[in-house]
N, C-alpha and C positions, 0 to 999 in steps of 0.2 A: 504494500500500500504506500503510495506516495505520501511523504510527510510534508506538511505545509508549515512554514515559519512566517507568521503573519506580523506585519508592521502596519499599524493604523496610519492612514494617509490623511493629511490635512486638506480640506477643500475650502476654497474661497470663491464666492460669486463675484466675478469681475465686473461685468456690465450686463445690463438688460436692455435688449432692443425689442420692445413689445411687438412690433409688426413682423419681425423676422425670426429671431432666435435668442436664446439665452446662452451666454458664454460662461463656462465653468473652468476654474483653474485648480490644479491639484499640486500643492506646493512641494510635497515630499517627492513626488514622481517627476516634478518639473514639466508638467504637461497641461494641455487645455483642450477643450472640445466645445462645439456648439450643438445645442439641441433645438431642432426646428419647433415652431409653435404648433405643429400638427399633433404633438404629444400632449395628452390630456393632463397628466400629472407627472412631475419629476421629483423623485425622492432622493435625498442624500442623508448621510448619518446626522446631518446638522439641521434638517428641516422637518424631521418626522413629527415633531410636536407642534408644528404650526397648526392653527385652527382649521385651515383648508385641508391640509394633508391628513390631519388626525380624523376629520370627518369622513374623508374619502376612504382612508384605511379601515375605519370602523364599518363602512358600508360594504367593503370587500371581505370583511371577516378577518382582517389582519391585526394581530396583537402588537402593540407598540414594543414591548420588551422583547418579544420573540423576533420581531423584524430587526430591531437594533442589534440583537445578538447575531442574527444571520449576516448583517452587513459587516460586523466586526470579524466574525469567523471566516467568512468567504472572501473578505477583502473587497466588498462591493463599495464602490465610490458613488455610483449613481444608477438609478433605475428610472426609465422613462416609459410611460404606458401610452400606446397608440390603440385606443379602444375601437376606433372606426375600422382599422385594418387588422385587429385582433393579433397584435404582436407587442413584444416588450424588448426595449433596448437595455442592456446591462453592461456597465463598465466596471471591470475589476482590476486591482493591482495587488499582487502578492509577493512578499519577500520569501519565496519558497526555495526548495533545493535547486531548481533550475535557475532561479535568479542569482543564487550564490555561485553556481557552476559557470554560467555563461556571462553574466553581468550585462554584456552588450553583444547581441548577435551580429551586429554590423562589424564588430572588431574581431570576431572569431573567424577561423578559416573555413573553407568549403566543407571539409569533413565534419566539423562540429555542427554547421548549419544543416547538413544533410541528416545527421543523426537526430537533431531536434525535429526536423520535418517528418522523417520516417517513423519516429516514435508515436506520431499521431496515427498514421495509416496502418501500421503493423500491430497496433493495440498494446504495445509495450508501455507507453508513457501514461495513458489515460484510461485504459480499459478497467482498471480496478476502481475507478471513480464512476464507471457506468457509461463512458463515452464511446461511441463507435463512429469513426470518421470515414466517410466515403471518398473524400478528396482533401488534398492539402498541397498547395502550391504557393510559391513566393510571389508577392506583388511589391514593387518598389514605388514609393511615393516621393513627391518632390520635397525640397527643403530639408528640414531636420528629421522628418518622419521616417523615411527610408524603408527598410524591409519589414513587412508584416506577412505572416502566414495566413493565406486565404483558405478557409476550410468550410466544409459542410458536414454536419454531424447529427446523430441521434443520441439522446441521453435516456438511459433506462436505469431504474433503481428498483430493487426487489422484484425483478421480472416485469415491471410495468414501465411503459414509455412515459417519461416525464414531459419531454419537449423535443423538438427538432429545430434546426436553424442553421445560421451561418455565423462564423467568427472571423475576426482579424486578430492575430496574436503575435506578439514579439517579446523580446527581453531587452529592456533598456534601463539604464540607471539602476541596475540591480533588482528590478521588478519584472515579474511575468505579467504583462499587460494584455488584457483581452477585451475587445469590443465585440459584444455578442448580441445578435438579433434572434430572439426566441419566439417560437410560435407553439401553441398548445391546441390540441383537438383537431388539427389538420396538418397536412404536409407542408413543409417549407417550400416556397416557390421563388422564381426569379425576382418577383417584385419585392420580396423581403430582403434579398441580397442587395438589390439596388437601393433600398431604403437604408441599409447598413452602410453601403458605399457612400451615400450622400453625407452621412455623419462622419465617416472615416476621412473624407476629404477635408473636414474642418479640424481634424485632430492634429496636434503638433506638440513639439517639445520646446520649452523656453530655455532649457539649459541641458547640455550633454556632459555628464560627469566623466572625469578621466577614469580609465580602467585601474582599479586597485589590484592588489595581488590576488590573482584568481587561481582556482585549482588547476593542476596540471591537465593538459588536454587528455580526454578519454573518449574516444569515438569507437563504437563497436560495429563490426561487420557481421558477426555472429553473436547474438545475444542469448541469454538463457531462454529455453522454451517455456511457453506458458503451460503446456501440457506435454508429458512424455511417458513412454512405457519402458524406457531404458534408463537405468540408474545413472549411466554416465553420459555426459554431454560436454561439448567443447565451447569455450568462449574465446572469440578472436576479435582483434581490433588494433587500434593505434593509440599510443600514449606517449609520455615523455621518454627521452633517450635513457636507456638502462633503468627504467622505472621498475619498482617492485610492486607486483600485483598480488592481491590477497582476495580470495573469495570465501566469505564466511557464510556457511549454510546453517540456518536455524530452523528446526522443526516447529511448525505452528500447532502440532498436536503433542501427544505424550510419548510416541513410539520412536521417533527418529533421532532425537537429541540434536547435537550440533557438531560440525566439523569445519576445518579450515584447510584451504588449498592455496598454493603459492606458485608464482612464476615470475620470470624476469624478462622485461622487454629488451629487444636488441638495440643496436646503435641507431636504427631508423625508427625506433619506437614501436615496432610491430611486436605483437605477443600472441601466444596461444596458451590457454589455461584449461586443463581438464578438471572436471568436477564429477565426483561420484556421490550420489545421495545414499545415506546409510540405510534407509528403509522406505517403504511406500508411505505416502502422505503428502501434505501441503507444506512447502518450505518458503521461507524468506531467504533470498540470496543477495548478500551485500558485497558488491565488488568495489575494491578500493585500489587506487593507484598512487604511489608515493615516489616522487623524484626530487633530486637535490635542487634547491632554489625555488621550489614551488609548493603551494598548499596541496594537500592530498585531494584527490577527486573521488567521489563516491556515487555509485549507482545502486538502486534497490529494485529487486525483481521478485515476483511471486511465481513459484513453480509447483505444479501438481504432478506427482509421480504415482502411477498405478500400473502394475504389471498387466499385460494383456489389453490395456486400454488403447484404443485407436485414437491418436492425437488428431484433433480437428481444430482449426482456427477459422471461425466464421468472421471474416474481417468486415463484411458488409451484409447486414441483415435487413429485412424489410421493415419500414416504418409501420406503425399501427394504422396510420392514415396514408393512403397511397396516392401516387401520381399516375399518369397515363402509362408509364413504364417503370418496372421494378427490377432491380439487380440484386442478386444474392451471390456473393463470391467469398472465396477463402482458399485455404490450402489444407492438405492432409499429407500422408506419406505415399511414396510411390507404390503402385500396385493396388491401391484402394479404389473401390467403386463408389462413385457419388451419384445419387439419384435425387432429383427434385420432382415432386408431384404437387400439382395445384388443382384444387377443386373450387367451384364457385361459379361466377359468371362465365368463366372459361375453364377448359380442362387442359392441363399442361403436364407432360411427363417427358423428362429427358435425363439421360445418363451419360456420365463421362468417367474415364479412368485416368485423367490427367492429375498430376500432383496438385496443380492449381486449378480450381474450378470457378466457373462464372456462368450464371444463368440469367438471361434477360427475358422477363415475362411481360406480355401485353396486359396491363391492368387498367385499360382505358374505360371499361364498362363499369357502371355503378354496381355495388353489391359487396358481399363479404367473401373474402378469399382465404382459403385454408392452405397454407404452405407446409409441406413435410419434406425436410431435407434428411436423407438417410445416407450414412457413410459406412461401408462394410469392407472387411477384408477377412479372408479365410483364416481361422484360428485366432481371431482377435475380437474383442468386445465391440459390438455394433454401436454406432452413435446415431441418435435421432434428435432433430431439432424441429420444433413445430412453432408456427406463427399464425395467428388469426388476425387479419387486417381488413380494413374497410376502404373502399373507394367511394367517395361521395363528391358530387359535383357542387361547386359554388353556383350561385345564381348566374354569374357571368359565364362560367364554363358551360352550364346547361344551355343557355341561350346560344352561345357560340356553336356548340355541337349541333343543336337543332337547325340553326341557319346554314351550317356548312353541309349537313347531310340530307336536308329536305330535298325531295325531287320535284322539279317544276312539272306541273301537270296541266293538261287541257281539260275542258269540260267533258269531252268525249271519253277521256281516260277515267275520270271520276265516275262517269255513268256506267262503266262496264263492270261494276262490282269488283274492284281491285282488292288486293289482300288487306284485310283489316290490320290496323296498327302501323301502316306504312306512313312515314313522315313525308308530307307534301307541302308545296308552296304554290300559290297562285295569286293573280291580281284580279280585282273586281270592284264593283260599286255597291255601297251599302244601300239597299232599298227599304229595309226596315230594321228597327231595333226594338225588341220586346223582352221585358223582364219576365222571368219565370221563377219557379221555386229553386233557389240557390244557384241560378245561372241566368245568362242572357242568351236569347236566340237572335242571331244576326243573319238576316237574309242578304246574301251577296250575289249580285248578278255578274257573271263573267263575260257577258256581252251586252253591248248597248247600241241601239240604232236610233239616232236622234235622241228623243226623250224617252224612248221605250227600252226597258230592261228585259234581258232574256238570259237563259242558261243559269238557273238559280242553284245556289249551293247554300245549305243551312249550316252555319258556323256556330258552334256552341261554346260559349266562354263562361268561365267560373267567376270572372271579374267584370265589372262594368267597363265597357270600352269608352275611352275619352274621345269619341268620334261622333259624327252626325250623319244623318241620311244624306245620300248623294256623294259622300266622300269616296274618293278612289283610294283603295287600301291594298296592301299586300298582307296575306295571311300565311302563317306557318302553323301547321298543326298535324294531327293524326287522323287519317281516314278511318271512319268507324261505321261504314255501311250506309244505310239510307235513313231518311227522316220523312215521316208521313204527315201530310196535312189534308184537311178537308176543304175543298174549294167552295165557292159560292153556290154551286149546284148540288152540294152534298156528296160529291165524288171524292174518293180518297186518291191522292196523288203522292208519289214518292220522289224524293230528290236526294242527291249525294249529301252525306253528313261528314263534317270535319270538326273534331274537337280542337279548339284553338290553343296553341302554345303562345304565340306572339302575333300581334296585329299592329300594323303601323301605316301611317299615310304613305301613299305612293306618289 
């Protein structure tokens, strides 16, 4: 488990520009950021007790003491709530182990920056906190801001999805600094990332501190495995010239005890260190590098060892709320068979025997999807991972899909008793508007000769149309058979019926 060393950061409100944004400065981090006026409430450790914020927090069921403790424990400098778009911006700064190790990522070499980046995507750095990163790439900003890691993630705790979102993260002035756009109850989308980027472009540093004495470089090419069925594994990487490496293995149960393993780096700083776990169980592995003239560097890993277990790393799992396409990827050992089965709005079944697996599933249809990922190898314990997820359209998505998939039809086509449930679109003139029980009956003429209407379709709407008789309109809707009316002579006549999804002036 990653250990966090927290230092409370002072915050000062610099200026307020009511029409545009509020500018916040963080003195210990030597940084500042602007929050657009789109955000309903902005909370900091210093304004929680204001009457406006206290009332808002009470309405949300947020306890003052618990919220203040969360700010202090998690290093939260600021939370900004965008209720209209259902997202929350969170800015944190932590003096954690990474902050002590790197101090300033811009002043580290490429190997150290690569290790920091891959620790996100391979699950080593943040998986114990519940984070799963599907992407992590460097973005360089102008001025003093420079490198930030641009990520997309899902956060799960106790098996339940907490949120998903996008982050910008760096280490500067000794702090791990994260700008985080969180969404709950739906999947994160490009609009959320763009909203974060808008704030990110206002972020900057007022002062860059000189590098203090930092720990010796320690960048791993082969880190301890998260899961293993072999008691022995190898740690490889690069550190200081002739540095002394120590791996301390501590059992987190009662059976394994603890052991220490050592190695020495060569003149180029490269090293190989073999570790043998004393018994099956869960271990904390602490790797330390010590070199002359530098502070020791430390890394901490969690390793689960069980004989016969088939090691599987699911690096990208599906979110509980899905987008149009869903990727499940990860890795296992050579010779294993990996199968993904999906049931729900679609049926999907695919198998691979590659060490690295990746499945891309079309989840564009609304509904509940059940994913079963099964990994097997003869003579080894089978592994199964199950996920139940939902694809729900937003109002904007539903409208866009209807408009893009509706088929343009003629009156002749509508009169031929086409397949019920088919999405159609057509243009006509409103000849009458009549309220009925829980609906509106709109008579639409698809043809007009002078002032005479012809080729009638009955369009049924559940909402009152904001239109008038004689308006020319385009209708999107679902063909649903025929609609019967009695004419002035008492005869029954039938016309095509369409249940309206959207209606607009043409």
